C-alpha positions as CSV (number, residue, x, y, z in Angstrom):
1,M,-100.3,-32.0,-77.6
2,P,-99.4,-34.1,-74.6
3,D,-99.6,-37.9,-74.7
4,D,-100.0,-39.3,-71.3
5,S,-101.0,-42.8,-72.3
6,A,-97.6,-44.4,-71.5
7,T,-97.5,-42.9,-68.1
8,A,-101.1,-43.9,-67.4
9,A,-100.4,-47.5,-68.3
10,K,-98.0,-47.7,-65.4
11,V,-100.7,-46.9,-62.8
12,V,-103.6,-48.6,-64.3
13,T,-104.0,-51.2,-61.5
14,T,-104.5,-48.3,-59.0
15,L,-107.4,-46.7,-60.9
16,P,-110.6,-46.4,-58.8
17,L,-112.7,-48.8,-60.9
18,A,-110.0,-51.5,-61.4
19,G,-111.5,-54.9,-60.6
20,L,-115.0,-54.2,-61.8
21,R,-116.3,-56.1,-64.7
22,V,-118.8,-54.4,-67.1
23,L,-120.8,-56.0,-69.9
24,D,-121.3,-53.4,-72.5
25,L,-124.3,-53.9,-74.8
26,T,-124.4,-50.3,-75.9
27,L,-124.5,-48.7,-79.4
28,A,-124.8,-45.2,-80.9
29,R,-123.6,-42.6,-78.4
30,A,-125.5,-42.3,-75.2
31,G,-124.7,-45.7,-73.8
32,P,-121.1,-45.7,-74.9
33,T,-120.7,-42.3,-73.2
34,C,-121.6,-43.9,-69.9
35,V,-119.3,-46.9,-70.5
36,R,-116.4,-44.6,-71.5
37,H,-116.3,-43.1,-68.0
38,L,-116.1,-46.6,-66.5
39,A,-113.5,-47.7,-69.0
40,D,-111.2,-44.7,-68.6
41,W,-111.2,-45.2,-64.8
42,G,-110.1,-48.8,-64.8
43,A,-113.1,-51.1,-65.2
44,D,-112.8,-54.2,-67.3
45,I,-115.2,-53.5,-70.2
46,I,-116.4,-56.4,-72.3
47,R,-118.0,-55.0,-75.4
48,I,-120.6,-57.5,-76.7
49,E,-121.7,-57.4,-80.3
50,P,-123.5,-59.7,-82.7
51,P,-121.3,-61.9,-84.9
52,G,-120.7,-60.4,-88.3
53,N,-121.5,-56.9,-87.0
54,N,-119.3,-54.2,-88.6
55,D,-119.8,-51.8,-85.7
56,G,-122.7,-51.1,-83.3
57,F,-122.3,-47.4,-83.9
58,G,-123.3,-47.8,-87.6
59,G,-120.0,-46.7,-89.1
60,A,-116.6,-48.1,-89.7
61,R,-114.9,-49.7,-86.7
62,D,-111.9,-47.5,-87.2
63,D,-114.0,-44.4,-87.7
64,F,-112.9,-41.4,-85.6
65,D,-116.1,-41.7,-83.5
66,S,-115.8,-45.4,-82.8
67,V,-112.1,-45.0,-81.8
68,N,-113.1,-42.2,-79.4
69,L,-116.1,-43.9,-77.9
70,H,-115.0,-47.5,-77.6
71,R,-111.4,-47.2,-76.2
72,N,-110.3,-49.2,-73.2
73,K,-112.5,-52.2,-74.0
74,R,-112.2,-55.9,-74.9
75,G,-114.3,-57.4,-77.6
76,L,-116.7,-60.4,-77.7
77,A,-119.1,-61.3,-80.4
78,I,-122.1,-63.5,-79.3
79,D,-125.4,-64.2,-81.0
80,L,-127.9,-63.4,-78.2
81,K,-130.8,-64.7,-80.3
82,S,-129.4,-68.3,-80.4
83,P,-129.9,-70.7,-77.5
84,E,-126.2,-71.3,-77.2
85,G,-125.3,-67.6,-77.3
86,H,-127.9,-66.7,-74.8
87,A,-126.8,-69.4,-72.4
88,A,-123.2,-68.2,-72.7
89,F,-124.3,-64.6,-72.1
90,L,-126.0,-65.7,-68.9
91,R,-122.8,-67.3,-67.6
92,L,-121.0,-64.1,-68.3
93,A,-123.7,-62.0,-66.6
94,A,-123.3,-64.1,-63.5
95,T,-119.7,-62.9,-63.2
96,A,-120.4,-59.2,-64.0
97,D,-120.6,-56.2,-61.7
98,I,-122.3,-53.9,-64.1
99,L,-124.3,-54.2,-67.3
100,V,-125.0,-51.2,-69.5
101,E,-127.4,-51.1,-72.5
102,N,-129.3,-48.6,-74.5
103,M,-131.5,-50.8,-76.7
104,R,-135.2,-50.1,-77.3
105,M,-137.1,-51.0,-74.2
106,Q,-138.8,-54.0,-75.7
107,V,-135.7,-55.5,-77.3
108,K,-134.0,-56.5,-74.1
109,H,-137.2,-58.2,-72.9
110,R,-137.5,-60.0,-76.2
111,L,-133.9,-61.3,-75.9
112,K,-134.6,-62.2,-72.3
113,I,-131.6,-60.2,-71.0
114,A,-133.5,-57.5,-69.1
115,Y,-132.9,-56.8,-65.4
116,D,-135.8,-59.1,-64.4
117,D,-134.1,-61.9,-66.3
118,L,-130.8,-61.5,-64.6
119,K,-131.4,-60.2,-61.0
120,E,-131.9,-63.6,-59.5
121,L,-128.9,-65.1,-61.4
122,N,-126.7,-62.3,-60.1
123,P,-128.2,-60.3,-57.2
124,R,-125.2,-58.0,-57.1
125,L,-125.5,-56.9,-60.7
126,I,-126.0,-53.2,-61.3
127,Y,-128.1,-53.0,-64.5
128,A,-128.0,-49.6,-66.2
129,S,-130.2,-48.5,-69.1
130,I,-130.6,-45.5,-71.4
131,S,-133.7,-45.2,-73.6
132,G,-135.1,-42.4,-75.7
133,F,-138.1,-41.5,-73.6
134,G,-138.1,-43.7,-70.5
135,Q,-138.6,-47.4,-69.6
136,T,-142.4,-46.9,-69.0
137,G,-145.1,-44.7,-70.3
138,P,-146.8,-43.9,-73.7
139,Y,-143.5,-43.3,-75.5
140,S,-141.4,-46.1,-73.9
141,K,-141.4,-48.3,-77.0
142,R,-140.3,-45.5,-79.4
143,G,-136.7,-45.3,-80.6
144,G,-135.1,-42.0,-79.7
145,V,-132.2,-40.0,-81.1
146,D,-130.7,-36.8,-79.8
147,Q,-132.3,-34.3,-82.1
148,I,-135.8,-35.8,-81.5
149,A,-135.3,-35.3,-77.8
150,Q,-134.0,-31.8,-78.3
151,G,-137.3,-31.0,-80.1
152,L,-139.6,-32.8,-77.8
153,G,-137.9,-31.6,-74.7
154,G,-138.1,-27.9,-75.6
155,L,-134.4,-27.1,-76.3
156,M,-134.9,-26.3,-80.0
157,S,-137.6,-23.7,-79.1
158,I,-135.1,-21.7,-77.0
159,T,-132.0,-22.1,-79.3
160,G,-131.1,-19.8,-82.1
161,E,-132.2,-16.2,-83.0
162,Q,-135.7,-14.9,-82.4
163,G,-137.8,-15.3,-85.5
164,R,-135.5,-17.7,-87.3
165,G,-137.3,-20.9,-86.3
166,P,-136.2,-23.8,-84.1
167,M,-132.5,-24.6,-84.0
168,R,-130.7,-27.7,-82.8
169,V,-127.7,-27.5,-80.5
170,G,-124.5,-28.2,-82.4
171,I,-123.5,-31.2,-80.2
172,P,-125.5,-34.4,-79.3
173,I,-126.2,-32.8,-75.9
174,N,-128.9,-35.3,-74.8
175,D,-126.8,-38.4,-75.7
176,L,-123.8,-37.0,-73.8
177,T,-125.8,-35.8,-70.8
178,A,-127.8,-39.0,-70.5
179,G,-124.6,-41.0,-70.6
180,N,-123.0,-38.8,-68.0
181,L,-126.0,-39.1,-65.7
182,L,-126.2,-42.9,-66.1
183,A,-122.5,-43.2,-65.1
184,M,-123.3,-41.2,-62.0
185,A,-126.2,-43.4,-61.2
186,V,-124.0,-46.5,-61.6
187,M,-121.6,-44.9,-59.1
188,M,-124.4,-44.3,-56.6
189,A,-125.6,-47.9,-57.0
190,L,-122.0,-49.2,-56.5
191,Y,-121.8,-47.2,-53.3
192,E,-125.1,-48.6,-52.1
193,R,-124.0,-52.1,-52.9
194,E,-121.0,-51.7,-50.6
195,K,-123.6,-51.4,-47.7
196,T,-126.3,-53.8,-48.9
197,G,-124.5,-56.3,-51.0
198,K,-127.3,-56.0,-53.6
199,G,-127.4,-54.6,-57.1
200,R,-129.9,-52.2,-58.5
201,Y,-131.6,-51.3,-61.7
202,V,-130.7,-47.7,-62.7
203,H,-131.9,-45.9,-65.8
204,T,-132.4,-42.6,-67.5
205,S,-133.4,-41.4,-70.9
206,L,-132.7,-38.7,-73.5
207,L,-135.9,-37.0,-72.7
208,E,-135.3,-36.9,-68.9
209,A,-131.8,-35.6,-69.5
210,E,-133.2,-32.9,-71.7
211,V,-136.0,-31.7,-69.3
212,F,-133.4,-31.7,-66.5
213,M,-131.2,-29.5,-68.5
214,L,-133.9,-26.9,-69.1
215,D,-133.0,-25.9,-65.6
216,F,-133.8,-22.3,-65.0
217,Q,-135.9,-22.0,-68.1
218,A,-138.0,-24.8,-66.7
219,T,-138.4,-23.2,-63.3
220,R,-139.2,-19.8,-65.0
221,F,-142.3,-21.6,-66.3
222,L,-143.1,-23.8,-63.3
223,Q,-142.9,-20.9,-60.9
224,K,-143.8,-17.8,-62.9
225,G,-145.6,-19.2,-66.0
226,E,-143.1,-17.7,-68.4
227,V,-142.5,-19.5,-71.6
228,A,-139.0,-18.8,-72.7
229,G,-138.3,-18.1,-76.3
230,Q,-135.2,-17.8,-78.5
231,A,-132.6,-15.3,-77.4
232,G,-129.8,-16.0,-79.9
233,N,-126.4,-15.2,-78.5
234,D,-127.8,-13.1,-75.7
235,H,-128.4,-14.4,-72.2
236,P,-132.1,-14.9,-71.7
237,V,-132.4,-12.5,-68.7
238,N,-129.0,-10.9,-68.0
239,T,-127.7,-7.8,-70.0
240,P,-125.1,-7.2,-71.3
241,M,-124.1,-10.8,-71.7
242,G,-123.5,-12.2,-75.2
243,V,-121.6,-11.9,-78.4
244,F,-120.1,-8.5,-79.5
245,P,-118.1,-7.6,-82.6
246,S,-114.4,-6.6,-82.4
247,A,-112.2,-5.3,-85.3
248,D,-111.2,-8.9,-86.2
249,K,-113.7,-11.4,-84.8
250,P,-116.6,-11.6,-82.4
251,I,-116.0,-12.1,-78.6
252,N,-118.1,-13.0,-75.6
253,I,-118.6,-10.5,-72.8
254,A,-120.5,-11.0,-69.6
255,A,-121.0,-7.8,-67.6
256,S,-124.5,-7.9,-66.3
257,S,-124.2,-7.5,-62.5
258,P,-124.3,-3.9,-61.1
259,K,-120.6,-4.1,-60.2
260,L,-119.4,-5.6,-63.5
261,W,-121.6,-3.1,-65.5
262,E,-119.9,-0.2,-63.7
263,V,-116.4,-1.7,-64.3
264,F,-117.2,-2.4,-67.9
265,C,-118.4,1.1,-68.7
266,K,-115.2,2.5,-67.2
267,A,-112.9,-0.1,-69.1
268,A,-114.7,0.8,-72.3
269,G,-114.2,4.5,-71.7
270,Q,-118.0,5.0,-71.6
271,E,-118.7,6.3,-68.1
272,A,-121.6,8.3,-69.6
273,W,-123.5,5.0,-70.0
274,L,-123.7,4.8,-66.2
275,E,-125.9,8.0,-66.2
276,K,-128.4,6.8,-68.7
277,P,-131.7,6.3,-66.8
278,E,-132.8,3.3,-68.8
279,W,-129.5,1.5,-68.2
280,K,-129.2,2.1,-64.5
281,T,-130.9,-1.2,-63.5
282,A,-130.5,-4.7,-64.7
283,A,-134.2,-4.8,-65.7
284,G,-133.8,-1.6,-67.6
285,R,-130.7,-2.8,-69.5
286,T,-132.5,-6.0,-70.5
287,A,-135.6,-4.0,-71.6
288,D,-133.4,-1.8,-73.8
289,R,-131.1,-4.6,-74.9
290,P,-131.1,-3.9,-78.7
291,A,-130.0,-0.3,-78.1
292,L,-127.5,-1.3,-75.4
293,N,-126.0,-4.0,-77.5
294,A,-125.7,-1.7,-80.5
295,A,-123.9,0.9,-78.4
296,I,-121.5,-1.6,-77.0
297,G,-120.8,-3.1,-80.5
298,A,-120.0,0.3,-81.9
299,V,-117.3,0.7,-79.3
300,T,-115.9,-2.9,-79.3
301,S,-115.7,-3.0,-83.1
302,Q,-113.0,-0.3,-83.1
303,K,-110.3,-2.6,-81.5
304,P,-109.2,-6.2,-82.2
305,S,-110.4,-9.1,-80.0
306,E,-107.0,-9.5,-78.2
307,Y,-107.1,-5.9,-77.1
308,W,-110.6,-6.2,-75.5
309,I,-109.9,-9.6,-74.0
310,A,-106.7,-8.4,-72.3
311,K,-108.3,-5.1,-71.2
312,L,-111.5,-6.7,-69.8
313,E,-109.7,-9.6,-68.1
314,E,-107.5,-7.1,-66.4
315,A,-110.6,-5.3,-65.1
316,G,-112.1,-8.7,-63.9
317,I,-114.8,-8.9,-66.5
318,P,-115.6,-12.4,-67.8
319,C,-114.9,-12.5,-71.6
320,G,-113.3,-14.7,-74.2
321,P,-112.8,-15.5,-77.8
322,I,-115.2,-17.6,-80.0
323,N,-112.9,-20.3,-81.3
324,N,-113.4,-22.8,-84.0
325,I,-112.5,-26.5,-83.3
326,Q,-108.9,-26.1,-84.5
327,E,-108.5,-23.0,-82.3
328,V,-109.8,-24.9,-79.3
329,F,-107.0,-27.4,-79.5
330,E,-104.5,-24.7,-80.1
331,D,-105.6,-22.7,-77.1
332,P,-102.8,-22.6,-74.4
333,Q,-105.2,-23.5,-71.6
334,V,-106.6,-26.5,-73.4
335,E,-103.1,-27.6,-74.2
336,H,-102.1,-27.2,-70.6
337,L,-105.0,-29.3,-69.5
338,G,-103.9,-32.1,-71.8
339,M,-107.3,-32.7,-73.3
340,V,-105.9,-35.0,-76.0
341,W,-104.9,-38.6,-75.6
342,Q,-103.1,-40.5,-78.3
343,V,-104.5,-44.0,-79.0
344,P,-102.1,-46.6,-80.4
345,H,-104.0,-48.3,-83.1
346,A,-102.9,-51.3,-85.3
347,R,-104.3,-49.8,-88.5
348,L,-104.3,-46.1,-87.8
349,G,-101.0,-45.6,-86.0
350,M,-101.6,-43.0,-83.3
351,A,-105.1,-41.5,-83.2
352,G,-106.1,-38.5,-81.1
353,V,-109.1,-38.8,-78.8
354,V,-110.6,-36.5,-76.2
355,R,-109.4,-37.4,-72.7
356,T,-111.7,-37.8,-69.7
357,P,-112.7,-34.5,-68.2
358,I,-112.6,-35.9,-64.7
359,N,-109.6,-35.3,-62.6
360,I,-108.8,-37.3,-59.4
361,E,-105.6,-36.3,-57.8
362,G,-103.2,-39.2,-57.4
363,H,-104.7,-41.1,-60.3
364,K,-103.7,-40.8,-64.0
365,P,-106.0,-42.6,-66.4
366,G,-105.1,-43.2,-70.0
367,I,-105.5,-45.4,-73.0
368,R,-104.9,-49.1,-72.1
369,R,-106.6,-50.5,-75.2
370,P,-107.7,-49.2,-78.6
371,V,-111.2,-50.0,-79.9
372,P,-111.4,-53.8,-80.0
373,G,-111.8,-55.8,-83.2
374,L,-115.0,-57.8,-83.5
375,G,-114.8,-60.6,-81.0
376,E,-111.1,-60.0,-80.6
377,H,-110.8,-61.2,-77.0
378,A,-113.4,-64.0,-77.1
379,D,-111.1,-66.8,-75.9
380,E,-109.6,-65.0,-72.9
381,I,-113.0,-63.5,-71.8
382,L,-114.8,-66.8,-71.9
383,A,-111.9,-68.6,-70.2
384,E,-112.0,-66.1,-67.4
385,A,-115.7,-66.8,-67.0
386,G,-115.0,-70.5,-66.6
387,F,-115.5,-71.8,-70.1
388,T,-113.4,-74.7,-71.2
389,A,-111.6,-74.9,-74.5
390,D,-114.1,-77.5,-75.7
391,E,-117.0,-75.3,-74.7
392,I,-115.5,-72.3,-76.6
393,S,-115.0,-74.5,-79.7
394,A,-118.6,-75.7,-79.5
395,L,-119.8,-72.1,-79.4
396,R,-117.9,-71.4,-82.5
397,A,-119.1,-74.5,-84.2
398,S,-122.7,-73.4,-83.4
399,K,-122.1,-70.0,-85.0
400,A,-123.1,-68.4,-81.7
401,L,-119.6,-67.1,-81.2
402,G,-118.0,-64.8,-83.8
403,A,-114.4,-64.1,-84.7
């Protein structure tokens, strides 16, 4: 698998976000997902943790998740609850372009580090927040995790096979989507700041991300009053589109449009299907989906997956294998895209992480730093913010500064 980190290091100063300073107060996954975008594209990320904290994620600092989420950052450990630590944080905030946090709504107010506490200190600051359910409203004080939002936001009611009960999606989709959306909001606020000179408070939540992702299932209800249910591996409204057996393993086939249905029938050697009255229209095929799927499966199960994928691709019909995680990273297209970066790590050696999926021609991001140790870069970060050596020593003596 390609390792582009060495090449990326040569062009780091040209990355689009180089020169921006970000205070990272995130933990778990949603907030770090947002910050990871900023980190990979050149921003100077200062990860702030409490002294003595093993890892804000809740696992080992060198755990695979932490190494993937917290790359390209510097580390600082400050006790925000102490007067000395809070005062030091305010000095840092005065120098920052962006602050990202995903604490419970009330925690940042209790610590006096909310946007209202900082906006006069640094009018250019872009303050970015992710919560479970929103910054205001009846659920605003609740803690939220991905699966809770999947249930509350309706996703589990439409995932899985009919009659099998609710099913969670296999990835933390709300954490990831909320992080992606917040990163986009930060970029919008940065663009606005170029024109106004002023920062902005931007925020989203796991619940808002989830409802947004209901997308056409939501508009089916809002415009037609239809409450979608579970459809398993079938597309909710288009047929045939789903998982079908082959002689060795299941494959995905999407042939629901009138043209693709005609081409599929011919490629499968089943032109007679085109003459069946109940299958002549898209609505008819969906209404008779069980029989149609069974007929297709009886044909596709006679040949191996590679045969069908090659044959259907040649005919222009969208199709593909159903890979496990190992097969994903062995796939020639995934390898060609270079979706793995190797992180140099003092204790792990080289550790593989997933590269940014964003491509900007002329820029080559990569791994500049592994996950930082607790407070690893305290002296250099504070010195850059104007702290003297005596002030740094005093912070350590007060126990407000860790490591």
